[in-house]
N, C-alpha and C positions, 0 to 999 in steps of 0.2 A: 538098123542103124543103133539099135543097143549092142548086140554081139560083136559087130565088127568095128563101129565106131566109138564105142564106150559110152554112149549117151544114157542119159537117164531115161525113164520111159516118158516123162513129161517133155525132155528134149526131144526124143524121137518123134513123139506125137506133134510138137510143134514145127519140126523139120518136114514132116509129111505133109501137115496141113499147108504148110509155106508152098510147098511144090504142087500140091494137089488140093487147092482149097475146096471147102465144102460146096457143094452145088445142089439145090433142092432139086427133088424128084421132077418136078415140071420145067426145069431149066432148059432151054433149047440147046441141043448138042452136048446135053450132060456127059461128062465122061470122056468127051473127044480127046482130051490131052493125054490120056492113056495109050498112047501110040507104043510106048515102050515099057516093059515091065519094071516093076517098083524096084528091084534088084539092082538093074543097071544104073539108075539115077542115085540110088543110095550108095553104092560102089563109087560112083563118079562123085558126088559129094565128099566122100570119106576120103578118098584116094587120088582124086583128080581125073582129069577126063582121058589120061593115058592109061588108066588102071589095067584096061585089058592087054596092054603091050608089056608093061612093067609088071604086071603080077596076072599072069595068065591062069592061075588056078582059081581066081576070082570071075572069070569070063563067063562062067555058067554059076547060076544059084546053087548053094550048098545042099547037101542032103537034108539038113536041119530046116533050112529055109522052105524046101519043096514040101516038107512034113506039115508045116503051118498052113499050106494051101487048102 
């Protein structure tokens, strides 16, 4: 979100928390929403739902993104 979307660190964190709100360790089904890699929701937010068709180079996470994992 910072690199591709030009968001500040605080804006990127807020966007991530909006999509993936914090869930306590003991919450039932914690993390169930993580059916899709964060890369894809971020690119969809930044470039729209058709980003994979219109910007096929972004269909897979960048080397820089993979290095953060």
